[in-house]
N, C-alpha and C positions, 0 to 999 in steps of 0.2 A: 484585584481578582484573583478569582481562583486560576482560571487557565489563562496566563501570561505568558506575555516570549520575550526575548533579549535584542540587541541590533546585532549580535552577530551572528542570531539566527537563523534574521530574517535574510544579513549579507549572503548564511548560503543559501539557502530557500534561494536567492535571487542565482546564483550563480548553478543548482543547482537547474531548474530551472533552463535557464540558459543551454545548459550541456545539451541538456534532454533534446530540446531544440534543433541544436547542431542535429546532433546525431538523426533524429525524426526529416530532417530536411537529407543529409548527409544517407539515409536510405532508400527513401524517398526518391531520387537523384541514380540512386541504383549505383553508388557508390563505392569505389571497389578494398579501400580502408577495410568496413565496418565488416561486411558484403564477405570479404573473404578470410576473415576472423571467423565471421559467423559460421559460416561453412567451413571451414579447420572445424569447430569447439563440436560443428553435427555430430562429423564424419567421429570425429578421437567416442565422442558418448556411445556413437551406436557401436562401436570395437568393445565396450566392457558391460554388456546390458545382458542381466543375469537373472534364474528362478530370484535369486534374493534379493540382485537391485531392482527387480519390478516390485512385492512385496514393498518394500521399504519408500522405493518413488511412488508408490500408491499411498502408502498412509499419508507423503507425507502431502500428495495432491490431494489428496480430501483434507488434511489439516488451511491448505490454502481456498481449496474452493469457496469462489467469492459470495456463495448460501451460506457457508463454513461463516464465512467473513462478517455479513448481518449479521449472522447470527452471534458471533463473538462482542458486535457491537450491541444487539437489544441486552445483551446480559450486561454488558459494565452497564448501560443506561440502566439501564434494571435496578445496577445496586449503590448508584447513585441517585435514584428516586427512591431506596428506597433509607438515602443519608443522607433527604433534603435537597439532593440539591440537582430541581429538576431540571437547571439556565443549561447547567454542564452535561446535564445527557441530551436534550434537547438538540443539543450541538455535534455532540458524538452521534447522532445517527444521523442530522446533516451533513455532514463533512461527509458520511460514507459515502450514500446517494447521491450527493454534488458529485463528491470525487470520480464516482465510476459511472455517471452525464457525461460532466469532462472528460476521462479517455476514451472513453464511447466516439467522440464527434472528433480527437485526434484518430482514432484504427481508421476511423470512415476517409480523413483527408489522408491520411498515409496510405491505407488498407494493399499492406503487405502482406503477398503470399505466405503460410504460416511453409515449413518444411515438409517435404516431403516425406511420408509415414509418418505421421500424426495421426491421432484417432478419431476418427467419422465424432466422436463425441465433441472435441474440438476444432468447432467450423467460425468461419470467420475470418476479418482483418485478423493480424497477426502483432503489429508493433500499435501500442507497450504492449505487456503479458495482467491481462483484464485477474487477473489469480493472485499474482505476485502483487501489481495497484494495493488491490481493494484488504490483503493482507497489510502492507508493507503500512498501507492507513490505520490501520489499526494498532500493530505495533508502536508508529511516532505515536501516539492517543497515549497510549498506555505508556510510552515516555515522557512526555510533557506532563500525564495529570494523572495518574499513579503511580509510578513512581518514586517519583521524587517526599510523597506522601506517606512512605513506607516507613517505619521509625528502625524499622532491623538494618544496618548495614549489609549483611548476610543474604538479609530475604531478597537483601536491591539486587545485590549481585547475582544468586541465582534466579533472580525473575529478569535479567539483563540477559546473560546468558541461554537460557531457555528462550525469548523471544528470540536470540540471532542467530540459534539455533534450526527454531522450527523456517526461520524465514532464508536464508542455505539452501536447509533444504526443499522449499519449495523450489527455492531458484532451480536448484540442480533439476528437479523432477519433470518444470517445463519443459526442458531442454532433453531430458535422457528419452519422456517421451515423443518426442520433434513434434511437441507442440507451438513451441518455442524456438528464437535464433535467441542467442547470448544478448546480445545489444536493444531487444527485444523488454529482456528479462529488468537489466541496468538501467537503461533507461522507467520503464514502469518506479526504480526506487528509487528513483530520482525526482520523478512528480511525482511518490505519493511526501517522500520528504518535503520538496515545494510547497502542494497544499494543503498538507494539515500545518505550517506554520504560515501560509495566506487564514489559514480559515481561523487560529488562534490571534493571528494580529486583530480578525477583526470581531472576534467572540463578544470584547469588552462593549460596541456596537447593539449587539444581537441582545446581552446581557440588557444591557443599559434601556432598551427600545422595550424586550416585555418586563421588564420590569416598572418601566413607567407606562405603559399600557396596556397591561391587562393584568388587570387585578386579581385572577388564578398567581398571579407572579408576584403579587406589590407585595410580599415580606421574605422573600425567596435569596436567599444568599448568594451573588455575586463573584 
């Protein structure tokens, strides 16, 4: 299979999901520990806002915008289609789209207000962060699908560092612009990892079904 997961990854995904759900429960109940830490980080970031920071964080926010993340997924799917890997391309797009639906349900259930001072463009519940979740879904897809197939160790290393920097900058931008609390972004990363590993675990069933039942994919590599 082109997309596969290891037992260790599945264990980490389960742990990540449990931690994220526990955090969601604590936030929902307004428990003191995550709320106090969130407010402290929120106040700290407000003290360091500068014109230069506004520019850098705006760039980071754009790179992590959910619409831009869909563009990333479509570009990756296009590359996979060109490489005659149509089933992984479909899996990539479905993973992101259904993942966003999954987090929307969680946002509605938790229904956390955004931090004071957020931009008007950032509306709706705060937990978990859609920006961070969508971006990290793309990042984790790249990590398990693209980077292992890069022949050059140096290119692999540069790719890993690049996506880590973009991910961290996006997290910082959400807090910087008062769009999300720290726990919103942390939970989003955990949920993104759990979701991608779950989706990757289900990939063999999707690939086998499409190859066996849809003539278009009969000769596709899975």
